[in-house]
C-alpha positions as CSV (number, residue, x, y, z in Angstrom):
1,M,29.1,30.2,-2.3
2,K,26.8,30.7,-5.1
3,S,26.0,34.1,-6.8
4,R,22.6,35.9,-6.6
5,R,22.9,35.9,-10.7
6,V,22.7,31.9,-10.4
7,T,19.7,31.8,-7.8
8,S,18.2,34.1,-9.9
9,A,18.4,32.2,-13.3
10,W,17.8,28.7,-11.8
11,G,14.6,30.5,-9.6
12,R,13.0,31.1,-12.9
13,V,13.5,27.6,-14.0
14,R,11.7,26.4,-10.8
15,R,8.8,29.0,-11.5
16,S,8.2,28.0,-14.9
17,L,7.9,24.2,-13.5
18,A,5.6,25.3,-10.6
19,R,3.5,26.6,-13.4
20,G,3.4,23.3,-15.1
21,G,5.6,23.8,-17.7
22,V,6.3,20.5,-19.6
23,A,8.2,21.7,-22.6
24,V,10.9,19.4,-23.8
25,L,13.7,21.9,-22.6
26,V,13.0,24.7,-20.1
27,A,15.2,27.2,-21.3
28,L,17.3,29.8,-19.5
29,V,17.8,32.8,-21.5
30,A,20.7,33.8,-19.8
31,A,24.1,35.3,-20.9
32,C,27.4,34.1,-18.8
33,G,28.8,36.5,-16.7
34,G,26.4,39.4,-17.3
35,D,25.7,41.9,-14.3
36,S,22.1,42.0,-13.9
37,N,19.9,39.4,-12.0
38,D,18.6,38.0,-15.2
39,T,22.0,36.6,-16.2
40,L,24.1,33.6,-15.0
41,S,27.7,33.3,-13.9
42,C,29.2,30.2,-15.6
43,D,31.8,29.6,-13.4
44,V,31.9,26.0,-11.8
45,V,31.1,26.9,-8.1
46,S,28.3,29.0,-9.1
47,R,27.1,26.4,-11.6
48,Q,27.4,23.9,-8.7
49,G,25.4,26.0,-6.5
50,A,22.7,26.3,-8.8
51,L,22.3,22.8,-9.2
52,H,22.5,22.2,-5.4
53,D,19.3,24.5,-5.2
54,Y,17.8,22.8,-8.0
55,F,18.1,19.2,-6.9
56,F,16.8,20.1,-3.5
57,D,13.8,21.9,-5.1
58,W,12.8,19.1,-8.0
59,Y,14.9,15.9,-7.4
60,F,12.5,13.1,-7.0
61,W,14.9,11.8,-4.4
62,Y,15.5,14.9,-2.8
63,A,14.7,13.9,0.7
64,L,17.3,11.0,0.4
65,S,20.1,12.7,-1.7
66,P,23.4,13.5,-0.5
67,F,24.0,17.3,-0.5
68,P,27.5,17.9,-0.5
69,L,28.4,21.7,-0.5
70,P,29.1,23.7,-4.0
71,G,32.9,23.7,-4.3
72,T,33.6,20.4,-2.8
73,Q,34.1,19.0,-6.4
74,P,36.6,20.2,-9.0
75,T,34.2,19.9,-11.9
76,L,30.6,20.1,-12.7
77,D,30.6,16.6,-13.7
78,A,31.9,15.4,-10.7
79,Y,29.6,17.6,-8.5
80,F,26.5,16.2,-10.4
81,E,27.7,12.9,-9.8
82,S,27.7,13.6,-6.0
83,L,24.2,14.7,-5.7
84,L,22.6,11.3,-7.1
85,Y,20.7,9.2,-5.0
86,T,22.5,6.1,-3.9
87,G,19.8,3.5,-3.2
88,S,19.2,4.0,0.8
89,D,15.4,3.2,0.4
90,P,14.3,-0.4,-0.7
91,S,11.7,0.8,-2.5
92,F,13.8,2.5,-5.3
93,P,17.3,1.5,-6.8
94,A,20.1,3.8,-7.0
95,D,19.5,6.7,-9.7
96,R,21.3,5.4,-12.6
97,W,19.3,7.5,-15.0
98,S,20.0,11.3,-14.6
99,F,22.4,12.8,-16.8
100,H,23.5,15.9,-18.6
101,Q,24.6,16.9,-22.0
102,S,25.4,19.9,-24.3
103,T,22.0,21.5,-24.8
104,S,22.7,21.5,-28.7
105,S,23.0,18.0,-28.7
106,F,19.8,17.7,-26.7
107,V,17.4,20.1,-28.7
108,Q,19.0,18.5,-32.0
109,F,17.8,15.1,-30.8
110,Y,14.5,15.6,-28.9
111,G,13.7,18.9,-30.7
112,Y,14.7,18.5,-34.5
113,G,14.8,14.5,-34.5
114,Q,18.5,14.7,-35.5
115,T,21.6,13.3,-34.3
116,L,25.3,13.5,-34.9
117,G,27.0,9.9,-35.6
118,Y,27.8,7.2,-38.1
119,G,24.0,5.6,-38.0
120,L,25.2,1.7,-36.9
121,A,24.7,0.2,-33.7
122,V,26.1,-3.2,-32.5
123,A,24.7,-5.9,-30.3
124,G,27.1,-4.8,-27.6
125,L,25.1,-5.5,-24.7
126,E,24.6,-9.2,-25.8
127,V,28.3,-10.1,-25.6
128,T,29.4,-8.1,-22.6
129,T,26.7,-9.1,-20.1
130,P,26.9,-10.8,-17.7
131,T,30.7,-11.3,-18.7
132,P,32.5,-10.4,-21.9
133,Q,32.5,-12.9,-24.4
134,P,35.5,-11.8,-26.8
135,A,35.1,-15.0,-28.9
136,A,31.7,-14.0,-29.9
137,P,30.4,-12.3,-33.2
138,L,29.8,-8.4,-33.0
139,W,26.8,-8.0,-34.8
140,V,25.4,-4.7,-36.7
141,R,22.0,-4.9,-35.0
142,Y,20.4,-1.7,-36.6
143,V,21.2,0.9,-39.2
144,E,19.6,4.3,-39.3
145,P,18.0,4.4,-42.7
146,Q,19.3,8.2,-43.5
147,S,22.8,7.6,-41.8
148,P,26.1,7.5,-43.4
149,A,26.2,3.7,-42.5
150,A,23.0,2.9,-44.7
151,A,24.5,5.1,-47.5
152,A,27.3,2.8,-47.3
153,G,25.6,-0.2,-47.6
154,V,25.9,-1.5,-44.1
155,V,23.2,-3.9,-43.0
156,R,21.7,-5.7,-40.0
157,G,23.4,-8.9,-40.2
158,D,26.9,-7.6,-41.1
159,Q,29.5,-8.5,-38.2
160,V,32.3,-6.2,-37.2
161,V,35.6,-7.6,-37.6
162,S,37.4,-4.5,-36.6
163,V,37.3,-0.5,-36.4
164,N,40.6,1.4,-37.1
165,G,42.4,-1.7,-36.8
166,R,41.2,-2.7,-33.5
167,P,39.7,-6.0,-33.4
168,A,36.0,-6.3,-32.4
169,S,37.4,-9.0,-29.7
170,D,39.4,-6.1,-28.2
171,M,36.3,-4.2,-28.1
172,I,34.0,-6.6,-26.3
173,A,36.8,-7.7,-23.8
174,A,36.9,-3.9,-22.8
175,G,33.1,-3.5,-23.1
176,D,34.3,-0.4,-25.2
177,F,32.1,0.6,-28.4
178,S,32.7,4.3,-27.9
179,V,34.5,4.5,-31.4
180,F,31.1,4.4,-32.6
181,T,30.3,7.6,-31.0
182,P,31.9,10.5,-32.7
183,A,33.0,13.6,-31.3
184,A,32.4,15.9,-34.2
185,A,31.1,15.9,-37.8
186,G,33.8,14.7,-40.2
187,D,35.3,12.1,-37.8
188,T,36.2,8.9,-39.6
189,I,36.4,5.2,-38.7
190,H,37.5,2.5,-40.9
191,V,35.3,-0.5,-40.3
192,V,36.1,-4.3,-41.6
193,L,32.8,-6.1,-42.1
194,E,32.0,-9.8,-42.7
195,N,28.7,-11.1,-44.1
196,A,28.2,-14.7,-45.4
197,G,31.9,-15.4,-45.2
198,A,33.2,-12.4,-47.2
199,Q,34.8,-9.3,-45.8
200,R,34.6,-5.7,-47.0
201,N,36.0,-2.4,-46.0
202,V,34.1,0.6,-45.2
203,D,34.7,4.1,-44.4
204,L,32.1,6.2,-42.6
205,V,32.0,9.8,-42.1
206,A,30.3,10.9,-39.2
207,S,27.4,13.8,-40.0
208,V,24.2,15.1,-38.8
209,F,21.2,13.1,-40.1
210,A,17.6,12.9,-39.8
211,L,16.3,10.1,-37.4
212,T,13.8,7.6,-38.7
213,P,11.5,7.0,-35.9
214,V,9.3,4.8,-37.6
215,P,11.2,2.8,-40.0
216,T,8.9,0.2,-41.0
217,A,5.2,-0.1,-41.2
218,T,3.7,-3.3,-43.1
219,V,1.1,-5.8,-43.0
220,V,2.6,-9.8,-42.7
221,A,0.4,-12.7,-42.5
222,S,0.4,-15.0,-39.7
223,P,1.0,-19.0,-41.1
224,G,-2.8,-19.2,-40.7
225,G,-3.6,-16.3,-42.8
226,R,-4.4,-13.5,-40.0
227,R,-3.4,-10.1,-41.2
228,M,-1.2,-8.7,-38.7
229,G,0.1,-4.9,-39.0
230,Y,3.8,-4.9,-38.2
231,L,5.1,-1.4,-37.0
232,V,8.9,-0.6,-35.6
233,V,9.1,2.5,-33.6
234,K,12.5,3.4,-33.1
235,G,11.9,6.6,-30.6
236,M,9.0,8.5,-29.3
237,L,9.7,11.9,-30.9
238,D,7.6,14.4,-32.5
239,Q,8.6,13.1,-35.9
240,A,6.9,10.1,-35.4
241,A,3.3,11.4,-35.4
242,D,3.1,11.6,-39.3
243,P,4.2,8.3,-40.3
244,L,2.3,6.7,-37.3
245,A,-0.9,8.6,-38.8
246,S,0.1,7.0,-42.1
247,A,0.5,3.5,-40.9
248,F,-2.6,3.2,-39.2
249,A,-4.6,4.3,-42.1
250,V,-2.8,1.3,-44.2
251,F,-3.7,-1.1,-41.2
252,A,-7.4,0.3,-41.1
253,S,-7.8,0.0,-44.9
254,Q,-6.4,-3.5,-44.6
255,G,-8.5,-4.5,-42.0
256,V,-5.7,-5.9,-40.1
257,D,-6.8,-8.5,-37.3
258,E,-3.8,-7.9,-35.2
259,L,-1.0,-5.6,-34.4
260,V,2.9,-6.0,-33.5
261,I,4.5,-3.2,-32.0
262,D,8.5,-3.8,-32.3
263,L,9.9,-1.6,-29.4
264,R,13.0,-3.7,-29.1
265,Y,15.3,-0.5,-29.9
266,N,13.2,2.3,-28.4
267,G,14.7,4.2,-25.7
268,G,11.6,6.3,-25.1
269,G,11.2,10.2,-25.5
270,L,8.0,12.1,-25.2
271,V,5.0,10.9,-23.4
272,S,2.7,12.6,-25.9
273,I,4.0,10.3,-28.8
274,G,3.7,7.0,-26.6
275,R,0.1,8.0,-25.7
276,L,-0.6,8.7,-29.3
277,L,0.9,5.2,-30.4
278,A,-1.1,3.5,-27.7
279,S,-4.3,5.4,-28.3
280,Y,-4.5,3.8,-31.8
281,V,-4.9,0.3,-30.9
282,N,-8.5,0.5,-29.3
283,P,-10.1,3.7,-28.3
284,G,-13.2,2.1,-27.9
285,L,-11.6,0.7,-24.7
286,T,-9.2,3.5,-23.6
287,A,-10.4,7.1,-25.0
288,G,-10.9,9.5,-21.9
289,Q,-9.0,6.5,-19.6
290,T,-5.9,7.5,-17.8
291,Y,-2.9,6.5,-20.1
292,A,-0.2,7.4,-17.5
293,A,0.0,9.5,-14.0
294,L,3.1,11.3,-13.6
295,R,3.9,11.9,-9.7
296,F,6.8,14.0,-8.4
297,S,7.9,14.2,-5.0
298,D,5.8,15.2,-2.2
299,K,7.3,18.6,-2.2
300,R,6.2,19.1,-6.0
301,A,2.6,17.4,-5.9
302,N,1.0,20.5,-7.4
303,A,3.2,19.4,-10.6
304,N,1.3,15.8,-10.8
305,T,-0.1,15.4,-13.9
306,T,-2.6,12.6,-15.6
307,Y,-2.3,11.9,-19.4
308,V,-5.5,10.4,-21.2
309,F,-5.8,8.5,-24.1
310,R,-6.8,9.9,-27.1
311,T,-9.0,9.0,-30.2
312,P,-6.8,9.5,-33.3
313,G,-8.4,8.8,-36.6
314,N,-8.1,5.3,-38.2
315,A,-7.8,3.8,-35.0
316,L,-8.0,0.1,-34.5
317,A,-10.3,-2.0,-32.3
318,L,-8.1,-4.8,-30.9
319,T,-8.3,-6.4,-27.5
320,R,-4.7,-7.9,-28.2
321,V,-1.5,-6.3,-29.0
322,Y,1.9,-7.8,-29.4
323,V,4.9,-5.8,-28.2
324,L,8.4,-7.1,-29.4
325,Q,11.0,-5.8,-26.7
326,G,14.3,-6.3,-24.9
327,P,16.9,-4.6,-22.8
328,R,16.8,-1.4,-24.8
329,T,13.3,-0.9,-24.6
330,C,12.9,1.9,-21.9
331,S,11.2,4.4,-20.3
332,A,8.6,6.3,-22.4
333,A,8.8,2.9,-24.6
334,E,7.9,0.8,-21.3
335,Q,5.2,3.2,-20.4
336,V,3.2,2.4,-23.4
337,V,3.2,-1.3,-22.6
338,N,2.3,-0.7,-18.9
339,A,-0.4,1.8,-20.1
340,L,-2.2,-0.6,-22.2
341,K,-2.0,-3.2,-19.8
342,P,-5.3,-2.3,-18.1
343,F,-7.4,-2.5,-20.9
344,V,-5.9,-5.0,-23.4
345,D,-4.1,-8.0,-23.7
346,V,-0.5,-7.2,-24.3
347,V,1.8,-10.2,-25.3
348,Q,5.3,-9.5,-24.8
349,I,7.8,-11.1,-26.6
350,G,11.8,-11.0,-26.2
351,D,14.0,-10.1,-23.6
352,T,13.1,-8.0,-20.4
353,S,12.9,-4.1,-20.7
354,C,15.3,-1.8,-18.9
355,G,13.2,-0.9,-15.8
356,K,12.9,2.8,-16.0
357,P,9.6,3.7,-14.7
358,L,10.7,7.3,-14.2
359,G,11.2,10.6,-16.0
360,F,12.5,14.2,-16.1
361,Q,11.5,17.5,-17.4
362,P,15.0,18.8,-18.8
363,V,16.2,22.0,-17.8
364,D,19.4,24.4,-19.4
365,D,21.5,25.7,-17.2
366,G,22.0,29.1,-19.2
367,C,25.3,27.8,-20.0
368,G,25.1,25.3,-22.6
369,E,24.3,22.5,-20.7
370,T,21.1,20.7,-20.2
371,F,20.3,18.6,-16.9
372,A,18.0,15.8,-17.2
373,V,17.2,15.0,-13.3
374,I,14.6,12.4,-12.4
375,N,11.6,14.4,-11.1
376,F,8.9,11.9,-11.4
377,E,7.5,8.3,-11.9
378,T,5.0,6.9,-13.7
379,V,2.0,4.6,-13.0
380,N,-1.0,3.2,-15.1
381,A,-4.6,3.4,-15.0
382,N,-4.2,0.7,-12.2
383,N,-1.6,2.5,-10.2
384,E,0.9,0.0,-11.3
385,G,4.7,1.3,-11.7
386,R,8.1,0.7,-10.1
387,Y,8.9,-1.9,-12.7
388,F,12.7,-1.4,-11.8
389,D,13.4,-4.8,-12.8
390,G,11.9,-4.3,-16.2
391,L,8.7,-5.7,-17.6
392,A,9.1,-9.3,-18.3
393,P,8.0,-11.1,-21.6
394,Q,5.6,-13.9,-21.5
395,C,7.7,-15.3,-24.4
396,V,11.4,-15.5,-23.9
397,V,13.0,-15.3,-27.4
398,A,16.6,-14.7,-28.4
399,E,17.2,-12.4,-31.1
400,D,18.7,-13.5,-34.1
401,F,20.8,-10.6,-35.8
402,S,21.5,-12.3,-39.1
403,K,17.7,-11.8,-39.7
404,P,16.3,-8.4,-41.1
405,L,13.3,-6.8,-38.5
406,G,10.4,-7.5,-40.4
407,A,11.3,-10.8,-42.2
408,L,8.7,-13.8,-41.3
409,D,11.5,-15.7,-39.7
410,E,12.7,-13.3,-37.6
411,P,12.4,-14.9,-34.1
412,L,10.4,-12.6,-32.4
413,L,8.1,-11.7,-35.0
414,A,7.8,-15.2,-36.2
415,V,6.5,-16.0,-32.3
416,A,4.0,-13.5,-32.5
417,R,2.7,-14.9,-36.0
418,N,2.5,-18.2,-34.5
419,D,0.7,-17.0,-31.1
420,A,-1.9,-15.3,-33.3
421,D,-2.7,-19.0,-34.7
422,G,-3.0,-20.2,-31.4
423,I,0.3,-21.8,-31.3
424,A,2.0,-21.4,-27.8
425,C,5.5,-19.4,-27.6
426,P,8.3,-21.9,-27.2
427,V,9.3,-23.1,-23.7
428,V,13.0,-21.8,-23.1
429,P,15.0,-23.4,-20.4
430,A,15.8,-21.1,-17.5
431,S,19.9,-22.1,-18.1
432,T,19.5,-20.7,-21.7
433,R,17.0,-17.5,-21.3
434,Q,18.3,-14.1,-21.9
435,R,19.2,-12.1,-18.7
436,P,17.5,-9.0,-17.6
437,L,19.7,-6.3,-18.2
438,S,17.7,-4.0,-15.7
439,G,21.1,-2.9,-13.8
440,S,22.9,-1.9,-17.0
441,P,24.5,1.5,-16.7
442,W,22.1,3.8,-18.6
443,R,23.1,7.0,-16.9
444,R,26.6,7.9,-18.5
445,P,25.9,8.2,-22.3
446,P,22.6,9.4,-23.5
447,S,23.7,8.0,-26.9
448,L,24.3,4.3,-25.7
449,E,24.6,2.2,-28.8
450,G,22.3,4.7,-30.3
451,E,19.2,4.6,-28.0
452,R,18.4,7.4,-25.6
453,P,16.7,6.3,-22.6
454,A,14.2,9.4,-21.9
455,M,10.5,9.9,-20.6
456,I,9.7,13.6,-21.2
457,P,6.3,14.8,-20.4
458,R,5.4,16.6,-23.7
C-alpha cells in the first residue's frame, strides 16, 4: 500500500503538469523518509505506488496499460516495465520508448549539455540488424569533439579491432556494445583501432565532457556551383541555440541557395530547439503557423499545446530543404521533418528514421530517479503524425563510414549536392536497401550508442 507521503509528493507533480508546466524536469523537492506530507517515502513499495498513480493520471496509454498492484514486483525497474502498454490497440505499437534514469544524469545531459562517456559511437545497428554480422567491420561512426576519444585522436572511419581484449566480432555476435558506456568517471578501456591497414592502441579514460550539439556548419558547392549550407545538428539541446544563430548568419551572408540539415545522429531533445531550427528555413512561409501540436490523452486534454514557428534573425527564404537521416534520427528530430513538410519541399536522404512521434514531460520521483513516460503524441499543421514505421526517405542511400561528415564525396551529402543540380538520386534495388529499424528496442539505454531519443516540450 502506498503511503500518504508518496501520494502528496506525486500529487504536486500532477498539479504542476495540469497548470501547463513544461520544464525539462518537474522536480519533487522531497527528502526520503521524512514525516511531513511534503516528503517522500523512498521504500520500493511506496515508490511503486506513486508510479502506479502517475501512470493512471498521465500516461498516454493509461486506458490500455496493465495496472498490477504495487508490491507485485521485487524492484522498481521491474514494476515500471510491468506498467508499460503492450500494443493491444492496432493504432499504436507497444511502448518501447518510456524509460527512467538517475536524475543527476538526466539533468546533466538535458540541462547542462554534458555527458559521462568516452565519446566514440560505433556503427552497431548496421552490423546487428536484421542479424549479427560478426565478419563485418565495426566502424567508429562518430566522435564527440570535446571527448576523451577526440583528444586521443579517434576519428570517424577508424575500425574497432578489439576492446579490453574482446574482439569486435564477439561484440557484434552478442549485439553487446555496452563497453562503450562507462559506469563512472575514471573507467578505462583499451581499444585497438585500425585505419588504412595500420593498427594502433588507444587507452580512453571516461570523463564528463560538454556535448557539441552543432559540430559542423559550413558552405559547400554543388557540382554546378550552387551554394549549399551544410549543418550537422547532433542534439536538440539549449546549447544549440547560439551555434545555430552563428551558422545561419554565415549562410545568410553568403547567400546560400540550398540548405542541408544533417540529422542522421540526432535522437531529439527539446521541442523549442527543433522549432528554432525549422524556423530558419523560410519564416515567410511558416511564421505564426503551427509547428507541432502536442496531444495528450483524453484525460489530460487540458494540457494540449501548440507550438508555432518563430521568426529568427538571419533566416533564409527557401522552398526546399535537404534532410540527411537514418535510424538514429528520432523523436524531436523527426518532428522537424514532419513540421516542415506542409510548407516546403523536404527532400529526405539516407535511411528510414526511428519512428517516434511521441514525447514526455520528465518527472523526478524525489528519490534520485527521473521517469520519462510517454505523455503525448505530436502532429503537424496538416494533422499528420503516427509515423511509427519511421519517415521514409525519397533517396535511399547507405552510409560510408570511411568518409568524414561534410566531405563532398560522403554519400548522403553527395546525393544532396547532385539533386540540387537536378540529378535524380540513384535507384537502389529493393534487395540492397537499408532496412527500416523502427522496431529497434530504444527503451532500455537512454545513451544507446551516444544518442538519446527524446521529445521534451520546452
